[in-house]
N, C-alpha and C positions, 0 to 999 in steps of 0.2 A: 263355493268357488273363492279362490284367493282374490284379494282386492288390490288394485293399483290406483293411486290418486294422481290425477292430472290437474295442473294449475290453470285455471281459466282466467286469463287477463286480456281476452279479446285480441289475440295475436295471430289471426289467420285461421285457415282451415285445419281442423284437427280430426275430422270425421274418419279419415283413412287410418290415423293412428289408433283410434278407438276400435275400428274394425279389426286391425291387426292384433291388438291386445286380446280382444274377445275371441278371435280365431284360435289363439294360443291357449285359451282356457282360463283367462283371468277376467274379472269384472272391473269396470271403471267407475270410480266415483270422482266427482269434481270438487276441487278446492275453490270456493267462490269468495273467500275473505281471508285476510291474513291470520285471523284467529284460528282458522281451520287447519293451517299447515301443521301444527303440532300433532294433530291426530293421525297424520299420514305415516305409514310405515315405509312404503315404497312410493317415491315421488318422482314424477316425470315433468320436466319443463319443456313444452314444445314451443314453436314459434316460427312464423313465416313472415318475411317482409323486411322493412327498414329497421336497422339497429336502433337509431334514435327514437323512432316512433314506438317500437316495442318496449324498449327499456324505460322510456318516459312513462308509458302506461303502467309498466311494472312497478316503477318507483312511486308514482302517484297513488297507486292502489295500496301501497304500504307493504309490499311483499319482500323488500330487500333483506331486512334483518331476519324475519321468520325463515326464509329460505337458507340464508347463511347458517342459522342455528340448526336447521335440519341437516345440512351437510356436516357441520361440526359434530353433531350427535353420533355420527357413524351409521345412520340409517341409509339405505340404498337411495341414490339420486342419479337421474339421467337427464341430460340436456340434449335437445335435438335441434339442429340448424341454428336459429337465433338462440336456442337454449345453450349451445356450446359457446357462442359468441358472447353471451351474457356473462360467462364465468371469467373472461379476460378483463383486463384493466380498461379497455376502451376500443374504439374503432374509428378509422378515418372516415367512415360513412357519416358520422356526426361526432366530431371531436369534442363537442361541449357536453355530451352525455356520457357519464362514467358507466363502466361495467361493474360487476360485483367484486372484481379484484381477487377472486379465488385462485386464479392462475396468472402468473406474470406474462405480460405480452400484450400486443395490440394487433388489431386486424388492419390489413392494408388492401387496397384495391388491386385486382389483377392488372398487369400491364396489358394494354390492348394493341400494342404495336405488332404483335405476331399472332394474335388469336382473338376469337370473339369473346366478348364479355356481355352478359353473365356467362359463367362456366356452367353449362347445362349438359348433363348426360351421365354416363356410367364410367366410373373410375375406380382406382384401387383404394385399399385401406390396409397397407402393409405395415406391420408392426416392427419395431426395432428389436424385438426379442430374438435371441438366437435359439437354435434347436428346433424341436418338433412340437412346440406348443402354440396355441392361438389365444388371443385375448378376447374374451366374450364372443367367441365363435367367429371372429374375423379371420378369413383365410386369404393367403396371398394369391390364390387362383380364382378368387371371387371378385365381382365388380359390384359397386354400390352406386345408388343414384344421388347425384349432387345437383344443386341449383342455387348458385350464389355468385355475387360479384366481389365480395371481400373475404379474405381468409388470413390466417396467421402464418406467415412464412416460417418454414421449418429451418431451424439452425441447430445443427447436430449438437446434442448435449445440453442445450439451454433448459429445456423442460425436464429432461431426464435427471438433472442434478437436483431437482426438487422432488424427485420420486415419481414423476409421471411416466407412464408407458405411452408411447406415441405411435399412432398409425398414420402413415403419410400417403399422399397422392401427388401426382405430377401433372401440371397443366402447362403445355409448352415447355419452357425452360425453368419454370417456377415450381419448386417443391413446397407443399404446404401441409398444414396439420389437418388430417382427415378425421381423427378421433383421438381422445386422450382417456386414460384410465388411471386411477389411483385409489387404493383402499375401497371406499364405498361409492366412488364416483365414476360414472361412465358418461362421456359426452361425445356426440358425433356431429360432424359437419354435414354428413350425408343423411338421407332420410331412410332409416331402416324399414319403415312402413311402406315405402315405395321401391324397395330394392329386392322384390321377389323373395324367393326362398332364402337367399343369402342374408337379406335384411331381417327376415323373420327369425332366422337362426340367432342373430345378434340380440334381438329383443328377448327371445326365449332364454338365452344364456344370462342376460341381465336379470330377468325376472326370477330365474332360478338361482341366482347368486353364483353362477359358475364362471368366475373370472378367467380361469386358466383351464384349457382343454387340450387334449392331444390332437395334433393335426391328422386328418384321415386321408389327405391327398399329398402328392409330391409338392413340397414348397418351392421346388426349383423348376417346375414345368413351364412351358412356353407361355402359358396364359397368365403367368405372374408379372409379366411386363407392365410397368406403370404407364399411365396415360389414358386419355379419353378414347373410348371405343367408338366405332362407327354406329350411330343410332339408326335402327330400322323401326319406322312407325307404321302401324296399321290404322287406316282411316275408314271410318264407317259413315257414309252419308245416310242419314236417317230421316224418313218422312212418313206421314200417314198415307196408306193406300186408299183406294176408293171405298173400302169397307171400314175405314177408321182405325185400322191396326197399324202400329209402328213397325216398319220394315227397314232392313238395310237395302239400299238401292245403289245404282251406279248409272251415270248418264254418259252419253256421247255428245261432247260439246254442251253438257249440262241438260240434255234432254233425257229424262229418266223413264219415259214411256215406251212400251214395246211397240214396234212398227205393226205387228200383226193384229193386235186387239186394242191398242191404246191404253192398256192397263199399266199401272206403275210397276216397274221391274222389281221383282221380289227376290233378293238373294239371301234371305235368312232373317232370323230374329236378332235384334241388337245385343241383348245380354249374352246369348249363346255364342254369337260370333266373337264378341269381345273376350270371353273366357277361352275360346278356341285359340285366339291369337296370343293371349297371355301364355297359354301352355305351349305354344310353338316357339316362344322366346321373343315376342315383340317387346321392344324397349319402351314403347308408349302406345297408348290407344287414344285416338281422337274421334269424338262424335261431332258431326256437323249436322245440326238440325235444319234441314234445307227448306222447311215450310214455315219457319218462325217469323219471317217478315210479314206473314199474313195473320198470325195468331199472337196474342199476348203471351210472353213467356211466363208471366205470373200465374196463368191458368193452365200452363202446359204440364199438368200433373203426370201424364204418362211418361214424358221425357225425363222428368225429375226422378220418377220411380226407376226408369232404366238406369239412370246414373247411380241411384242408391244401391240397387241390386248388383251392379257391376263393381262398385267400390267395395262391396262386402267380400268379394272373392278374387279380385284382380289387383294384385299388389304391385302395380307399376303406375306411372303418372297417367292421369286421365285429363284430357282437354275437352271442353265443350264449347261449341260455337253455334251462333244463331240467336238473334234477339237480344244480345247484350247491349242494351241502349236505354235511354230514357224512355219510359213506357207509360202511357196513360191507362190507368186502371178504372174501367167504367163503374165498378162496384163502389169504390171509395171516392170517385170523382177527383182523383189527384194524379199528378204526374210522378211516377216512381223513378228516382234517379237510377242511372246505369249501375252505380256502385251497389245499390240495394238489390238489383236484379242479379248482379254477379255474386253477391253474398249468398243469395238463395241457392245458387249452383254450388258454390264452395261448401256450404253446409250439407249439401246432398252428396258430396264426395269428389267434386272436381278439384284439380290442382291448378289448372290454368283455364282461362276463358279466351276464346278466339273472337275477335271483332273484325267484321268485314266491311259492309257498306258504310256503316257509321264512321269508319276510319277514313274513308274517301271524303266524306262530307267535312270531317274535322280538318283534313289536310287542305281542302279548298278554302276553308275559312282561315286557316293558318297563313296561307299565302296572300289572301285578300287583305289580311290585317298586318301585312309586312312582317310576317313570321313572329307574331305575338302569341305567347302562351297564355291562355286564360285561366288555366287550372281547373276548368269546369268540364272538359271533355271526358268521355268515358275512359279513354286511355289514361288520362292524367289522374283522375280520381281513384281508379282501381289500382293503378301503379303506386300511388301514394300510400294507400291503405294496406295493400298486400305485397308490394314489391314488384319491380319490373318483370321479374321472372314469371309472374302470374298472368301477364298480358301478352297474348299472341295476336299479331295482326295478319289476317288471311287476305292475300292479294290475288285478284282475279284479272290479270292483264291479257290483252290480245294484240297481235301484231298489226301495225299500220305501216304499209310500205310507202317509201318516199323516193323520189328520183335522186335527190342529193340531200346530205345533212343540212345544207343551208336553206332548204325549202320548208323547214319547220323549226319552231322554237324549242321543240322537245328534245330530250336526250335520245340520241340514236345509237344503234350498233351497226357495224358492217357485218353482213350476214352471208353465210354460205348457202342458206336456203333462199333462193331468189324469189322475188315477188312475181305476180302474174304477168308483168310486162318486163321481166328481167331485172327489177330493181335490186340493188345490192345493199340498200340501207333500209332500216325500219326503226320505229319506236314502238313502245309497248303502252297502249292506252289502258287505263284502269276502268273497270266496270263495276256496277253495283247491281243489287237485286238478282243474284245468281247469274250474272252475265247478260242480263236482258237490257241493261242501259249502259252506254259507253259515255265516259266523261272526258273532258279536255284536260286531263291530268295524266302525266306519264308515271311509270312505275318508280323511277328514280326520285321524282318529286314526292311520291307518296311515302316511300320507305324512309327517306331522310326526314320527312316531317314527323312521322310517327315515332321514329327513334328519338327525336328532340322532345316529343311529348312524354316519353317514358316507357314505350313498348320494349319488351325484353326479347322478343323473337319474331321472325317473319316466316309465315307459312306461304311459300311462293308457288302458287298454282300457275297454269298456263292454259288458257281456253283453246288455243290452237293444238295443243298436245293432248288435251283431255280425251281419254277413251281410245286413243290411237294405238297404244301398245308399241310405240315406235321409239321410246326412250325420252329422257328428260330434255328440256330445252337448255342446253349447256350455255349458249350465248346469253340468254336471259339470266341464268344463274350467276355467271361470271360478272356481268355488269352490276347486278344487285349486291353481290358480295363485296365488290370493289367500292360500293357507295356507302356501306354501313359497317359498324363494328359489332352490332348485336348478331346472335346466331341466325342462320337462315336454313330452313327446311325445304328441300327440293320436293316438288309435287307435280303430278300430272305427266302421264306418258309411260310410266314403268310397265313393262310387259314380261320381263324375265330378269334373272339374277345378273346377267351381263349389264343390264341398264343401271343397276345399282353400283356395280363395280366401276362402270364408266364414269358415273357422276362423282364418285369419290376419288377416282384416279385423275380426272381431268379438270376438276374444280376443287376449291377448298370449302365446299359446302359442309355444314355442320351435321346434317341428318338428311335422311331420304324417306319418303312416304310412298306406300303402295296401297292400292284399294282393289280394283277389279280383278287383278291377277290372283289376289288372295281369296276374294269372295267366290270366284268361280272354281277354285280348287286347282288352278293350273300350276301354282307354286305355293309352298308353305313358307312362312317366315324362317323356319328352321333350315329349309333347303337353301334359301337365299344366303343365310349366314354361313352355311357350310361352303358355298361357292366363294364367298368373299374371303373366308379363311384360307382357301386354296391359293388365292391370289396374294396372300400375305397381308391382308387387311385385318386389323384387330377388331373383334366383335365380342359381345358378351355372350357367354354360353348359358343356356337355360339350366337351372338347377332344380331338381325335384325334391331333394331332402331338406327338411327344416331342422 
């Protein structure tokens, strides 16, 4: 088997990249010291997280000159995510840390006056080449997975005058560099290993040295429009049944047991379900381990194996939730930090971790200390090491009706869904432990606190809507979106495609999540996307060919 060398400088999760390369028929060897760079024929520089953190580690380990020499030698080189950022002169994310300076330009933070930051989701990589050729398999009708807060603004002609071919994407009104190619170098801001067949095609073209290829589809079709697509996420609640097997389940107001025999509702096997949704075109897959608050995640080997198996064949982002917290290990008699627990999941193939109950506790402490950041919470430590985009906070609120807004200190909404005594106002109380405990903390307090701590995304559930198939809680979603700048995923209540269309048309939510309607086979992800397209909403089309 041909060999690809990856540079290991402790810059985030690379398991998915290894899986993608191996699926394409190459084997991976690791470069673990600067002296080993010279032996690499084909070198890939991956990276996830903070520019300053990654480039500092990279420089301290002595990789700067050996990597520059590899590029100068003409041997194939690819940079991914922070790997493309490293090639530029620097980044506003940390102006004191220099880049490699291979490419002129600096990264700037996206403006958040009109959109959520980080930029998370599926977007274009449209090259500036004219005619009917693609660069390293990038097609104008394909979408690729991006997750970042900083990018190089695209200014026509600036990079091209130095011989670079540029692929661009657009976020809001800002056009930025999605990929660059010149001679032996390809670098992508998007993650090809998480971009389905479209991304695997780019990886294969690089590994085979096919910089230019004929386009096989119409470059002027409707799907070539630049911009972020509407993300559809498939969520799998996973827990052990009474026989000890992990199953996909679904609750009604979080009760996952059947009324007839009290058995755990079994809707399928996690790995098989995840693969099914990937093939239907799901933009992300989320696993929520809903038994983890009783079991130590360090010993949850079946769930880790589910993650490993899924990551080997499912090339879209994977989120894992449940048990991401400081954990006492009875075998070693030590408390294992949340960052170490998260790292275990990242190494098994996760791209994001979801934090639930611990986020509520952290927010309570945040307000009790007059909004002081300690730097020690799970959100802060994981975000610092892996980047904000790797931390999702899962929120489980429920309505508390009040007679007037003045009767509570909490943030209220005026609602069209009246309370039991005709109340026109309510606030959303946060819950923990799968909805079993309610806290004196409202949803706006929680999301603003975790945003300050460094969370990159909110997974917004709603206990009142869970399992009802009556549509998303639009009032809740609007209030949370107005309170934060980070992306928000709508969850709970989806029963059909119209509910997805409604939440995208009537709120500015960033993504929407479905569970039961997919598990029961009432709708497929593909059918939902087809209905959204009919309504003029841009979605990513599933591609089968690599």
